[in-house]
C-alpha positions as CSV (number, residue, x, y, z in Angstrom):
1,Q,0.0,0.0,0.0
2,V,1.2,3.5,-0.9
3,D,0.6,6.4,1.5
4,L,1.1,10.1,1.3
5,V,3.8,11.5,3.5
6,E,3.9,15.1,4.6
7,S,6.9,16.9,6.0
8,G,8.0,20.4,6.8
9,G,5.7,21.2,9.8
10,G,7.0,22.6,13.1
11,L,7.1,25.5,15.5
12,V,7.6,29.0,14.1
13,Q,7.1,32.5,15.4
14,A,4.3,34.7,14.0
15,G,5.4,36.3,10.8
16,G,7.7,33.4,9.9
17,S,7.5,30.9,7.1
18,L,7.3,27.2,6.6
19,R,7.1,25.0,3.5
20,L,5.1,21.8,3.6
21,S,5.8,18.9,1.3
22,C,3.6,15.9,0.3
23,A,4.8,12.9,-1.6
24,P,3.8,9.2,-2.0
25,S,5.7,6.7,0.2
26,G,6.4,4.3,-2.6
27,S,6.4,3.7,-6.3
28,I,3.4,4.9,-8.3
29,F,2.3,5.4,-11.9
30,R,0.9,8.8,-11.5
31,F,0.4,11.5,-8.8
32,H,-2.4,13.9,-9.1
33,A,-2.1,16.6,-6.5
34,K,-5.4,18.0,-5.3
35,G,-5.0,20.2,-2.2
36,W,-4.1,21.0,1.4
37,Y,-6.5,21.0,4.4
38,R,-6.1,21.8,8.1
39,Q,-7.7,21.0,11.3
40,A,-7.3,23.2,14.4
41,P,-8.2,21.8,17.9
42,G,-11.9,21.7,18.5
43,K,-12.6,22.7,14.9
44,Q,-13.6,20.9,11.7
45,R,-11.2,20.2,8.9
46,E,-11.2,23.1,6.5
47,L,-9.9,23.6,3.0
48,V,-6.7,25.7,2.7
49,A,-5.8,25.5,-1.0
50,T,-6.4,23.4,-4.0
51,I,-4.7,22.9,-7.4
52,T,-6.2,21.4,-10.5
53,S,-4.5,19.3,-13.1
54,G,-4.3,22.4,-15.3
55,G,-2.6,24.3,-12.6
56,S,-5.4,26.5,-11.5
57,T,-5.3,27.3,-7.8
58,N,-7.9,28.2,-5.2
59,Y,-7.3,29.5,-1.6
60,A,-9.3,30.0,1.5
61,D,-9.9,33.7,2.1
62,S,-7.9,33.5,5.4
63,V,-4.7,32.5,3.6
64,K,-4.9,34.4,0.3
65,G,-1.8,36.3,-0.4
66,R,0.2,34.5,2.3
67,F,0.1,30.8,1.2
68,T,1.0,29.3,-2.2
69,I,0.2,25.8,-3.4
70,S,2.4,24.2,-6.1
71,R,3.5,20.9,-7.4
72,D,6.5,19.3,-9.1
73,N,5.2,16.6,-11.4
74,A,8.7,15.2,-12.0
75,K,9.1,14.6,-8.3
76,N,5.5,13.6,-7.6
77,T,5.4,16.2,-4.9
78,M,3.0,18.9,-3.8
79,Y,4.0,21.9,-1.7
80,L,2.4,24.5,0.5
81,Q,4.5,27.6,1.0
82,M,3.3,29.5,4.1
83,N,4.4,33.0,4.7
84,S,3.5,35.7,7.2
85,L,2.2,33.0,9.5
86,K,-0.3,33.9,12.2
87,S,-1.3,32.2,15.5
88,E,-4.6,31.3,13.9
89,D,-2.8,29.2,11.3
90,T,-1.9,26.7,14.0
91,A,-3.3,23.3,13.0
92,V,-2.6,19.9,11.7
93,Y,-2.2,20.1,8.0
94,Y,-3.2,17.3,5.6
95,C,-2.5,16.8,2.0
96,N,-4.9,15.1,-0.5
97,A,-4.0,13.6,-3.8
98,D,-5.0,10.9,-6.2
99,I,-2.4,8.2,-6.7
100,Y,-2.4,5.6,-9.5
101,T,-0.8,2.3,-8.9
102,R,-1.2,-1.1,-10.5
103,W,-4.3,-1.5,-8.4
104,G,-5.9,1.6,-9.9
105,R,-6.7,5.1,-8.6
106,E,-6.9,5.9,-4.9
107,D,-7.9,9.1,-3.2
108,C,-5.3,9.4,-0.5
109,W,-4.7,11.6,2.5
110,G,-1.5,12.2,4.4
111,Q,-1.2,11.4,8.1
112,G,-1.0,15.1,8.9
113,T,1.8,17.4,10.0
114,Q,1.6,19.8,12.9
115,V,2.1,23.5,12.4
116,T,2.3,25.7,15.5
117,V,2.7,29.4,15.3
118,S,3.7,31.2,18.4
119,S,2.6,34.8,19.0
C-alpha cells in the first residue's frame, strides 16, 4: 500500500514561514495533487488550498496572499509555502491527492503534520 507522507511542519514564530511537502511513500504510476486542508483543535477540517491538473489554484480567504500551493510533477510532490504565519494558522495540515498504482486510482490523505505558530 502506498501512502502520502507530509513533511515540513514545526514550530515557528508569528510572521515566519514554513514549506510543507507531500509525496507518496512508494512507487506509483501517476500522482495527481489536489490540495491541502487543516484542522485546528476543536474545529472541523477546512480547505486551505487546491490545485487542478491544469494548474489553477484556489485558496481559503484566510490564507490568500500568504500561502502558495504548487506541485512538481517530475518529483510527484505537492508543496504549500506558508508566509506571514499567524497564530490562527496553528493546526494539523493534511495533503490530499489521487495516486495511481497497479491496483488503480486511490484518493489518498496524508497522516498530517503539525504547524504551530507562536505569537
